[in-house]
N, CA and C of each residue as an Amber inpcrd file, in Angstrom:
protein
   552
  76.4100000  45.3740000  51.9080000  75.4530000  46.4430000  52.1720000
  74.1530000  46.1470000  51.4360000  73.0360000  46.3460000  52.0810000
  71.7310000  46.0860000  51.5040000  71.1960000  47.3420000  50.8450000
  70.7500000  47.1900000  49.5890000  70.1460000  48.3160000  48.8810000
  68.7840000  48.6200000  49.4870000  68.2970000  49.8100000  49.2750000
  67.0040000  50.2160000  49.7990000  65.9990000  50.4020000  48.6670000
  64.8100000  49.8920000  48.8680000  63.7470000  50.1390000  47.9040000
  63.2840000  51.5860000  48.0810000  62.5140000  52.1030000  47.1330000
  62.0200000  53.4790000  47.2570000  61.2360000  53.6890000  48.5550000
  61.0430000  54.9330000  48.9020000  60.3240000  55.3060000  50.1150000
  58.9780000  54.5830000  50.1870000  58.7150000  53.9760000  51.3060000
  57.4850000  53.2170000  51.5220000  56.3820000  54.1600000  51.9870000
  55.4360000  54.4370000  51.1110000  54.3210000  55.3230000  51.4620000
  52.9850000  54.5620000  51.4470000  53.0710000  53.2320000  51.5980000
  51.8460000  52.4300000  51.5990000  50.9920000  52.7510000  52.8170000
  49.6810000  52.6210000  52.6370000  48.7330000  52.7700000  53.7330000
  48.3920000  51.3790000  54.2400000  48.5970000  51.1670000  55.5280000
  48.2790000  49.8750000  56.1360000  46.7670000  49.6340000  56.0570000
  46.3610000  48.3770000  55.8830000  44.9200000  48.0780000  55.9130000
  44.3440000  48.4280000  57.2820000  43.0740000  48.7840000  57.3330000
  42.4810000  49.1420000  58.6250000  42.4190000  47.9350000  59.5650000
  42.6300000  48.1950000  60.8370000  42.5740000  47.1110000  61.8280000
  41.1660000  46.8850000  62.3580000  40.3390000  47.9020000  62.3070000
  38.9720000  47.7800000  62.8060000  38.0620000  48.5350000  61.8470000
  37.5080000  47.8110000  60.8960000  36.6430000  48.4290000  59.8870000
  35.6210000  47.4070000  59.4350000  34.7040000  47.8590000  58.6180000
  33.7240000  46.9520000  58.0450000  34.3790000  46.0180000  57.0350000
  33.6130000  45.0520000  56.5840000  34.1440000  44.0400000  55.6700000
  34.6850000  44.6470000  54.3820000  33.9140000  45.4980000  53.7520000
  34.3490000  46.0840000  52.4770000  35.6400000  46.8890000  52.6450000
  35.6930000  47.7130000  53.6820000  36.8760000  48.5360000  53.9150000
  38.0940000  47.6640000  54.2180000  37.8770000  46.5710000  54.9380000
  38.9760000  45.6560000  55.2400000  39.4860000  44.9920000  53.9660000
  38.5870000  44.4690000  53.1530000  38.9960000  43.8000000  51.9110000
  39.6850000  44.7660000  50.9560000  39.0950000  45.9310000  50.7460000
  39.7230000  46.8850000  49.8220000  41.0210000  47.4350000  50.4080000
  41.0910000  47.5490000  51.7440000  42.3290000  47.9860000  52.3700000
  43.4700000  47.0160000  52.1170000  43.1880000  45.7200000  52.2090000
  44.2320000  44.7250000  51.9590000  44.6170000  44.6660000  50.4830000
  43.6500000  44.7070000  49.5730000  44.0170000  44.6400000  48.1560000
  44.8060000  45.8890000  47.7600000  44.4290000  47.0500000  48.2730000
  45.1800000  48.2700000  47.9620000  46.5800000  48.2490000  48.5690000
  46.7170000  47.6740000  49.7490000  48.0370000  47.5450000  50.3600000
  48.9420000  46.6750000  49.4760000  48.4240000  45.5590000  49.0130000
  49.2250000  44.6940000  48.1440000  49.5010000  45.3450000  46.7920000
  48.5420000  46.0800000  46.2620000  48.7940000  46.8080000  45.0030000
  49.9490000  47.7940000  45.1840000  49.9440000  48.5150000  46.2960000
  51.0250000  49.4640000  46.5600000  52.3490000  48.7380000  46.7750000
  52.2970000  47.5400000  47.3190000  53.5100000  46.7460000  47.5070000
  54.1030000  46.3420000  46.1640000  53.2670000  45.9970000  45.1970000
  53.7500000  45.6800000  43.8470000  54.5600000  46.8550000  43.3130000
  54.0060000  48.0520000  43.4140000  54.6840000  49.2510000  42.9120000
  55.9770000  49.4840000  43.6860000  55.9190000  49.3540000  44.9990000
  57.1030000  49.5590000  45.8260000  58.2230000  48.6000000  45.4310000
  57.8990000  47.3390000  45.2320000  58.9160000  46.3330000  44.9200000
  59.4830000  46.4970000  43.5130000  58.6940000  47.0240000  42.5840000
  59.1620000  47.1650000  41.1960000  59.8370000  48.5050000  40.9300000
  59.4360000  49.5350000  41.6540000  59.9290000  50.8870000  41.3810000
  61.4270000  50.9990000  41.6200000  62.0650000  51.7930000  40.7780000
  63.4800000  52.0900000  40.9530000  64.4310000  51.1260000  40.2670000
  63.9130000  50.0440000  39.7240000  64.7650000  49.1190000  38.9820000
  64.9380000  49.6090000  37.5550000  66.0370000  49.2670000  36.9450000
  66.2390000  49.5760000  35.5260000  65.3730000  48.6400000  34.6880000
  65.1660000  48.9900000  33.4400000  64.4370000  48.1140000  32.5310000
  65.1300000  46.7640000  32.4240000  66.4590000  46.7840000  32.3880000
  67.2280000  45.5360000  32.2750000  67.0150000  44.6540000  33.5040000
  67.0490000  45.2540000  34.6940000  66.8120000  44.4600000  35.9010000
  65.3660000  43.9690000  35.9590000  64.4240000  44.8110000  35.5510000
  63.0260000  44.3920000  35.5280000  62.7850000  43.1990000  34.6210000
  63.5490000  43.1020000  33.5560000  63.3940000  42.0280000  32.5790000
  64.3030000  40.8330000  32.8530000  65.1700000  40.9480000  33.8250000
  66.1780000  39.9090000  34.0780000  65.5290000  38.6410000  34.6300000
  65.8140000  37.5240000  33.9680000  65.2980000  36.2310000  34.4150000
  66.2750000  35.6170000  35.4040000  65.8020000  35.4080000  36.6090000
  66.6060000  34.8110000  37.6680000  66.1700000  33.3810000  37.9740000
  65.1290000  32.9470000  37.3190000  64.5370000  31.6220000  37.5240000
  64.3990000  30.9170000  36.1820000  64.2500000  29.6040000  36.1830000
  64.0570000  28.9000000  34.9070000  62.7620000  29.3000000  34.1850000
  61.7620000  29.7480000  34.9320000  60.4900000  30.1610000  34.3270000
  60.6170000  31.5520000  33.7150000  59.5240000  32.0470000  33.1660000
  59.4800000  33.3890000  32.5930000  59.3230000  34.4780000  33.6580000
  59.3390000  34.1180000  34.9210000  59.0840000  35.0540000  36.0060000
  60.1620000  36.1270000  36.1000000  59.7390000  37.3740000  35.9200000
  60.5910000  38.5530000  36.0840000  59.7650000  39.6230000  36.7760000
  60.4040000  40.6560000  37.2430000  59.6700000  41.7620000  37.8490000
  58.7230000  42.3720000  36.8140000  59.2330000  42.6740000  35.6290000
  58.3790000  43.2740000  34.5910000  57.2470000  42.3400000  34.1950000
  57.5340000  41.0550000  34.0830000  56.5040000  40.0840000  33.7280000
  55.4200000  39.9870000  34.7880000  55.8040000  40.0430000  36.0500000
  54.8020000  40.0040000  37.1180000  53.9320000  41.2530000  37.1040000
  54.5280000  42.4040000  36.8340000  53.7360000  43.6390000  36.7510000
  52.7570000  43.5440000  35.5830000  53.2130000  43.0500000  34.4410000
  52.3200000  42.8790000  33.2880000  51.1940000  41.9000000  33.6170000
  51.5500000  40.7880000  34.2500000  50.5600000  39.7780000  34.6320000
  49.5010000  40.3810000  35.5500000  49.9360000  41.0830000  36.5940000
  48.9810000  41.6500000  37.5400000  48.1230000  42.7400000  36.9070000
  48.6630000  43.4510000  35.9330000  47.8740000  44.4400000  35.1910000
  46.7340000  43.7410000  34.4640000  47.0710000  42.6690000  33.7530000
  46.0470000  41.9200000  33.0250000  45.0300000  41.2910000  33.9720000
  45.4940000  40.7630000  35.0950000  44.5980000  40.1390000  36.0670000
  43.6150000  41.1700000  36.6310000  44.0950000  42.3690000  36.9450000
  43.2020000  43.4380000  37.4200000  42.0920000  43.6960000  36.4010000
  42.5060000  43.8830000  35.1650000  41.5090000  44.2010000  34.1300000
  40.5680000  43.0310000  33.8890000  41.0920000  41.8460000  33.9040000
  40.2590000  40.6680000  33.6610000  39.2040000  40.5110000  34.7550000
  39.6320000  40.5180000  36.0170000  38.6780000  40.2350000  37.0820000
  37.6840000  41.3580000  37.3220000  38.0950000  42.6020000  37.2220000
  37.1680000  43.6900000  37.5130000  36.3850000  44.1370000  36.2910000
  37.0380000  44.3390000  35.1810000  36.3280000  44.8440000  34.0070000
  35.6130000  43.7310000  33.2460000  36.3190000  42.6280000  32.9780000
  35.7050000  41.5580000  32.1870000  34.7450000  40.7320000  33.0240000
  35.2360000  40.1670000  34.1080000  34.4170000  39.2390000  34.8750000
  33.3680000  39.9450000  35.7260000  33.7660000  40.9110000  36.5260000
  32.8150000  41.5570000  37.4140000  31.8530000  42.4490000  36.6430000
  32.3760000  43.3190000  35.8050000  31.5550000  44.3160000  35.1240000
  30.9640000  43.8220000  33.8030000  31.4530000  42.7090000  33.2810000
  30.9190000  42.1650000  32.0330000  31.3610000  42.9110000  30.7860000
  32.4160000  43.7180000  30.8730000  32.9000000  44.4470000  29.6990000
  33.4960000  43.4620000  28.6980000  33.3010000  43.7560000  27.4300000
  33.8450000  42.9050000  26.3640000  35.0690000  43.5760000  25.7580000
  35.9010000  42.7660000  25.1600000  37.0790000  43.2500000  24.4290000
  38.0760000  44.0040000  25.3060000  38.1620000  43.6140000  26.5670000
  39.1930000  44.1730000  27.4410000  40.4960000  43.4600000  27.0570000
  41.5250000  44.2100000  26.6880000  42.7440000  43.5600000  26.2030000
  43.5020000  42.8210000  27.3030000  44.0800000  41.6960000  26.9150000
  45.0080000  40.9590000  27.7680000  46.1930000  40.5510000  26.9060000
  47.2780000  40.2820000  27.5420000  48.4790000  39.8690000  26.8140000
  48.5360000  38.3620000  26.6540000  47.7130000  37.6150000  27.3750000
  47.6870000  36.1720000  27.2050000  46.5820000  35.8000000  26.2390000
  46.6990000  34.6230000  25.6800000  45.6910000  34.1040000  24.7530000
  45.7820000  32.5870000  24.7740000  44.8560000  31.9360000  24.0920000
  44.9210000  30.4820000  23.9760000  46.2070000  30.0660000  23.2760000
  46.6310000  30.8590000  22.3100000  47.8590000  30.5540000  21.5740000
  49.1130000  30.8300000  22.3950000  49.0360000  31.7760000  23.3320000
  50.1880000  32.1360000  24.1620000  49.7100000  32.3910000  25.5940000
  49.4320000  31.3060000  26.3490000  48.8910000  31.4800000  27.6980000
  49.8210000  32.2000000  28.6740000  51.0990000  32.3040000  28.3400000
  52.0490000  33.0240000  29.1930000  52.4500000  34.3660000  28.5960000
  51.6630000  34.8720000  27.6740000  52.0110000  36.0930000  26.9530000
  52.2960000  37.2890000  27.8330000  51.5970000  37.4040000  28.9630000
  51.8110000  38.5620000  29.8270000  53.1450000  38.5010000  30.5580000
  53.7330000  37.3290000  30.6430000  55.0290000  37.2040000  31.3110000
  56.2010000  37.4550000  30.3690000  55.9340000  37.5050000  29.0840000
  57.0110000  37.7290000  28.1180000  57.3990000  39.2060000  28.1150000
  58.6860000  39.4480000  28.2420000  59.2080000  40.8130000  28.2740000
  60.0680000  41.0080000  27.0380000  59.8680000  42.1460000  26.3720000
  60.6770000  42.4270000  25.1870000  61.4350000  43.7350000  25.3690000
  62.2580000  44.0600000  24.3850000  63.1120000  45.2520000  24.4740000
  62.3230000  46.5550000  24.5470000  61.0710000  46.5310000  24.1230000
  60.2460000  47.7430000  24.1460000  59.5570000  47.9690000  25.4840000
  59.6530000  47.0180000  26.3910000  58.9760000  47.1360000  27.6790000
  59.7790000  48.0080000  28.6450000  59.2220000  49.1460000  28.9740000
  59.7980000  50.0390000  29.9790000  59.1410000  49.7040000  31.3090000
  59.9280000  49.3840000  32.3140000  59.3580000  49.0510000  33.6150000
  58.5490000  50.2150000  34.1700000  59.0240000  51.4210000  34.0060000
  58.2790000  52.5910000  34.4930000  56.9120000  52.6810000  33.8170000
  56.8590000  52.4180000  32.5230000  55.5740000  52.4490000  31.8030000
  54.6840000  51.2880000  32.2180000  55.2660000  50.1280000  32.4620000
  54.4760000  48.9850000  32.9280000  53.8650000  49.2890000  34.2930000
  54.6200000  49.9460000  35.1620000  54.0910000  50.3300000  36.4770000
  52.9550000  51.3350000  36.3130000  53.1170000  52.3040000  35.4270000
  52.0410000  53.2750000  35.1820000  50.7840000  52.5780000  34.6740000
  50.9520000  51.6000000  33.7800000  49.8060000  50.8530000  33.2600000
  49.1510000  50.0390000  34.3790000  49.9530000  49.4550000  35.2500000
  49.4080000  48.7190000  36.3970000  48.6100000  49.6540000  37.3030000
  49.1600000  50.8160000  37.5970000  48.4440000  51.7740000  38.4350000
  47.1400000  52.2160000  37.7730000  47.1440000  52.3700000  36.4540000
  45.9160000  52.7180000  35.7240000  44.8980000  51.5840000  35.8250000
  45.3560000  50.3520000  35.6910000  44.4500000  49.2090000  35.8050000
  43.8430000  49.1370000  37.2020000  44.6300000  49.4440000  38.2250000
  44.1110000  49.4480000  39.6000000  43.0590000  50.5400000  39.7870000
  43.2940000  51.7100000  39.1880000  42.2780000  52.7820000  39.2420000
  40.9960000  52.3330000  38.5440000  41.1410000  51.6930000  37.3830000
  39.9700000  51.1730000  36.6590000  39.2150000  50.1780000  37.5390000
  39.9430000  49.3120000  38.2250000  39.3130000  48.3180000  39.0980000
  38.5380000  48.9950000  40.2240000  39.1260000  50.0180000  40.8160000
  38.4320000  50.7440000  41.8970000  37.1480000  51.4010000  41.3770000
  37.2150000  51.9600000  40.1580000  36.0320000  52.6000000  39.5720000
  34.9270000  51.5800000  39.3500000  35.2670000  50.4070000  38.8440000
  34.2710000  49.3500000  38.6550000  33.6980000  48.9370000  39.9990000
  34.5590000  48.7130000  40.9640000  34.1510000  48.2330000  42.2760000
  33.1580000  49.1790000  42.9560000  33.3030000  50.4740000  42.7300000
  32.4020000  51.4540000  43.3560000  30.9430000  51.2120000  42.9920000
  30.6840000  50.5820000  41.8590000  29.3140000  50.3820000  41.3780000
  28.6410000  49.1370000  41.9410000  29.3560000  48.3610000  42.7450000
  28.8260000  47.0740000  43.1840000  28.8960000  46.9100000  44.6910000
  27.9500000  46.1310000  45.2150000  27.9710000  45.7040000  46.6050000
  28.6910000  44.3630000  46.6840000  29.1400000  43.9820000  47.8640000
  29.8820000  42.7360000  48.0320000  29.0960000  41.5000000  47.6000000
  27.7850000  41.5290000  47.7300000  26.9640000  40.3770000  47.3750000
  26.6270000  40.3100000  45.8920000  26.8700000  41.3840000  45.1450000
  26.5320000  41.3970000  43.7180000  27.3240000  40.3270000  42.9770000
  26.6670000  39.7090000  42.0060000  27.2710000  38.6280000  41.2270000
  28.0600000  39.1720000  40.0460000  29.0680000  38.4020000  39.6580000
  29.8310000  38.7420000  38.4560000  28.9040000  38.7350000  37.2520000
  29.1160000  39.6720000  36.3560000  28.2740000  39.7970000  35.1690000
  28.8870000  39.1240000  33.9520000  30.2020000  38.9450000  33.9460000
  30.8850000  38.3640000  32.8020000  31.0860000  36.8720000  32.9700000
  31.1810000  36.1790000  31.8480000  31.4490000  34.7460000  31.8410000
  32.8700000  34.5090000  31.3720000  33.4180000  33.3950000  31.7730000
  34.7950000  33.1010000  31.4240000  34.9410000  32.5820000  30.0060000
  33.9370000  31.9300000  29.4750000  33.9930000  31.3410000  28.1340000
  35.2430000  30.4910000  27.9650000  35.7100000  29.8890000  29.0870000
  36.8310000  28.9660000  29.0230000  38.2020000  29.5970000  29.0830000
  38.2790000  30.9450000  29.0690000  39.6200000  31.5250000  29.1670000
  40.0620000  31.5260000  30.6140000  41.3520000  31.5660000  30.8220000
  41.9020000  31.5650000  32.1720000  42.1070000  32.9730000  32.6660000
  42.4460000  33.0950000  33.9400000  42.7100000  34.4040000  34.5280000
  44.1860000  34.7520000  34.4960000  44.9460000  33.9620000  33.7580000
  46.3570000  34.2600000  33.6220000  47.2200000  33.5810000  34.6600000
  46.6000000  32.8500000  35.5990000  47.4160000  32.1770000  36.6090000
  47.5320000  30.6860000  36.3280000  47.2040000  30.2800000  35.0980000
  47.3450000  28.8850000  34.7130000  46.0830000  28.0820000  34.9060000
  45.1090000  28.6220000  35.6110000  43.8560000  27.9070000  35.8090000
  42.8990000  28.2400000  34.6820000  42.0640000  27.2950000  34.3190000
  40.9820000  27.5850000  33.3910000  39.7160000  27.5650000  34.2150000
  39.0450000  28.6720000  34.2280000  37.8550000  28.8220000  35.0540000
  36.6270000  28.3940000  34.2820000  35.6760000  27.8680000  34.9960000
  34.3980000  27.5440000  34.3840000  33.4700000  28.7340000  34.4560000
  32.1860000  28.4820000  34.3110000  31.1780000  29.5220000  34.4140000
  31.1550000  29.9930000  35.8650000  31.3810000  31.2790000  36.0880000
  31.4820000  31.7830000  37.4590000  30.3600000  32.7430000  37.7960000
  29.2320000  32.6140000  37.1390000  28.1300000  33.5280000  37.4330000
  27.7670000  33.5060000  38.9090000  28.1230000  32.4500000  39.6330000
  27.8420000  32.3770000  41.0410000  28.8200000  33.1690000  41.8930000
  29.9600000  33.5610000  41.3370000  30.9280000  34.3230000  42.1170000
  30.4170000  35.7420000  42.3280000  30.7580000  36.2840000  43.4920000
  30.3250000  37.6370000  43.7820000  31.5270000  38.5530000  43.9910000
  31.2320000  39.8190000  44.2520000  32.2750000  40.8190000  44.4280000
  33.2050000  40.4330000  45.5780000  32.6440000  39.9340000  46.6570000
  33.4550000  39.5170000  47.8040000  34.4890000  38.4870000  47.3580000
  34.0640000  37.4870000  46.5760000  34.9720000  36.4380000  46.1010000
  36.0800000  37.0470000  45.2440000  35.7280000  37.9670000  44.3610000
  36.7300000  38.6040000  43.4960000  37.7570000  39.3530000  44.3450000
  37.3030000  40.0940000  45.3430000  38.2350000  40.8160000  46.2090000
  39.1610000  39.8650000  46.9690000  38.6080000  38.7940000  47.5110000
  39.4420000  37.8310000  48.2280000  40.4350000  37.1810000  47.2620000
  39.9710000  36.8380000  46.0640000  40.8770000  36.2610000  45.0650000
  41.9990000  37.2330000  44.7170000  41.6810000  38.5090000  44.5650000
  42.7050000  39.4910000  44.2130000  43.6840000  39.7160000  45.3660000
  43.2240000  39.5950000  46.5990000  44.1470000  39.6570000  47.7390000
  45.1150000  38.4750000  47.6560000  44.5880000  37.3000000  47.4040000
  45.4300000  36.0980000  47.2950000  46.3960000  36.2200000  46.1350000
  45.8900000  36.5590000  44.9790000  46.7110000  36.6350000  43.7560000
  47.8060000  37.6960000  43.8830000  47.4230000  38.8840000  44.2970000
  48.3900000  39.9750000  44.3940000  49.3710000  39.7230000  45.5330000
  48.8790000  39.2370000  46.6600000  49.7570000  38.9430000  47.7880000
  50.7880000  37.8720000  47.4450000  50.3470000  36.8260000  46.7430000
  51.2770000  35.7620000  46.3400000  52.3790000  36.3180000  45.4610000
  52.0040000  37.1630000  44.5040000  53.0140000  37.7200000  43.6020000
  53.8800000  38.7880000  44.2840000  53.3680000  39.4190000  45.3380000
  54.2190000  40.3250000  46.1250000  55.3750000  39.5430000  46.7450000
  55.1160000  38.3300000  47.1770000  56.1800000  37.4850000  47.7020000
  57.2190000  37.1770000  46.6380000  56.7510000  36.8900000  45.4200000
  57.6930000  36.6580000  44.3210000  58.5280000  37.9070000  44.0600000
  57.8540000  39.0570000  44.0130000  58.5620000  40.3130000  43.7600000
  59.5820000  40.6050000  44.8550000  59.2310000  40.2960000  46.0880000
  60.1370000  40.5180000  47.2100000  61.4200000  39.7060000  47.0240000
  61.2840000  38.4520000  46.6550000  62.4460000  37.5840000  46.4380000
  63.2590000  38.0590000  45.2470000  62.5780000  38.3780000  44.1320000
  63.3080000  38.8490000  42.9500000  64.0690000  40.1330000  43.2450000
  63.4390000  41.0470000  43.9600000  64.0990000  42.3200000  44.2690000
  65.3430000  42.0930000  45.1260000  65.2360000  41.2010000  46.0900000
  66.4090000  40.9100000  46.9240000  67.5280000  40.2980000  46.0850000
  67.1830000  39.3990000  45.1750000  68.1940000  38.7780000  44.3080000
  68.8210000  39.7980000  43.3670000  68.0220000  40.7810000  42.9150000
  68.5270000  41.7760000  41.9580000  69.4470000  42.7960000  42.6000000
  69.0480000  43.3690000  43.7310000  69.8640000  44.4430000  44.2920000
  70.0160000  44.4090000  45.8110000  69.5510000  43.3260000  46.4160000
  69.7210000  43.1940000  47.8570000  68.6710000  43.8870000  48.6880000
  67.7130000  44.5730000  48.0590000  66.6640000  45.2700000  48.8130000
  65.7810000  44.2650000  49.5280000  65.5170000  44.5510000  50.7790000
  64.6230000  43.6990000  51.5610000  63.6000000  44.5840000  52.2560000
  62.6140000  43.9560000  52.8370000  61.5880000  44.6920000  53.5660000
  60.2320000  44.1240000  53.2770000  59.2440000  44.6290000  54.0080000
  57.8670000  44.1470000  53.8590000  57.3110000  44.4890000  52.5000000
């Protein structure tokens, strides 16, 4: 018997809309998919390693939380001192799960980061350039970015669709391995 994930209340991206609405529709759809795939698991299942890497449901939620804050608050908006769990000393820090990590709280933090990203995004047009510099730090996906002053809001949105969508696939596989839940 296949387990069921929580009720799917995601809003499909628009099929006929302007560029901005299409891009934000897809990123919001994938953000909601992250929550859908993670919700309802126990803390133990969220932290359970099913792969040789540090990849877990809780770790992916933490990673995507940091990525949201990094790309929208740090890179796009130029905010300083935005916290991340990764560092030069621990580039995989956001994937590390400890006994104090509550999956429900991690999901709430992810949802808060997504709200913060939407608030930042409201202040910019698609052609506006990123205000923050990378200063050699990575975005948490293993890449080290150079100076991206040439990147614009459109690029950040497309990158977040790619990043979040890719990790939704990981979450889908992990969820099926954990409790048999399948679905889009």
